[in-house]
N, C-alpha and C positions, 0 to 999 in steps of 0.2 A: 504493500500499499504506500502511496505517497507520503512523504515526511511532511507536506504541507497540510496543516489542519483545515485550510478553506478547501481542500480538494481531497476528501475521504474516499471518493470513488475514482481515483485516477489509477489504482492497480498498476503500478510501475512493474511489478512482477509477472505480469503476463508477457511471457517471452514469445516475439513474433516468429522466431524460428520454430518454436513446438506449437503454437495456436492454430497454425494452418491445419485444417481437418484431416487431410491425408496423413501428416506428419504425426499428428496426434494420434491417430489410429495406429501408425508404426510404433510408436514409442509406447502405447498401451499393451500392444501386442508382445513388445520385447521385455518389458518391466519384470514379468514374472518368471521369465525364462533366462537364468543366467547364462546357459550353455548357447543361448542364441536360438535363431531359426534359419531354416533355409529358405532362399530368396522364393522359391514357389510357395512354401508356406504362408510367408508374408503376403504374396499375391493374393492368394485365397483368402486369408483372414480380412484383409483390407478392401478388397473388392477393386484394385487397381489394375490398370493395364501393365504390361511388362515396361513400357516406356515412362509412364508416370511413376511408377515404383522406383525405377533406376534414378530418375531425376530427383524425386524427394530423398532417397538415400544419400544422394550426392550433396545435397544441402546438409543433411543431418551430419554426414561424414566431415564435410569442411567445418562444420561448427564444433567438432570434437565430441558429439553425442554417441556415435555409433562407430564400431569397427565392422569392416568389410574384409572377409577372407575368401579367396577363391582357390579352390582346389579340385581334387577328383576324388570320386570313389570309384574304384576299378577304372573304367575308361570314360565315365560319365563325369562331366563336369559339376561341380556343386559351388554355389555361392552361399556363404553362411554370414549372417548380420548378428552383432552383439552390441548391447548397450556398454559404453565405456563406464569405468566407475564416476567419472566426472558428469557423464551423460545421465545416469543413474540419479545422481544427487540434484542434478538440475531439472530433471523431470519432477522429482519429488517436491522440489522446491516450488515448481511451477503448479503443481496440484495443490499445494496449501494456498497458494493464492487464489486458484479457482475454486476451493473450497470457501475462502472468505467471500468471493465475489455471490457464491449461492446463499450463504448466510445473511448477508447484507441485503441482497435483493428480496430474499424471503421475509425479512424482517420489515423492509419497506412495504412489501405487499401487504403485509398484516396491518401494517400501520394505516395504509391506505382503503382499508375495508370500510364498506358503507357504514356510516354513524360514528367513526372514529375520527378524532381530530389529526389534522396534517401537520407533521412536523418538517421543518425546512432545515 
């Protein structure tokens, strides 16, 4: 949240790299899998095309949030994606801010219920 008392809803911790819908889905898929996921599993879980997933992974990798390892199982290529330790922490920090957004919005919606006085 913003350090400014006049801007309680600035939510400076909402990270633009993470906040994009596809990247949010990718990170959510990876956060509970310390061993990572194969590219094709992420493709299925996030409902993205190969090109879209590749582009979003490149953004996440450039930001230091994920590691991408390309290798083989037998003769078949395999791309595995894992959260970096810093990426995991940054995502958890982001989730904390997002939880605060939900709490604030719920409290404001409750205050705005019919018959209740408005607080500015």
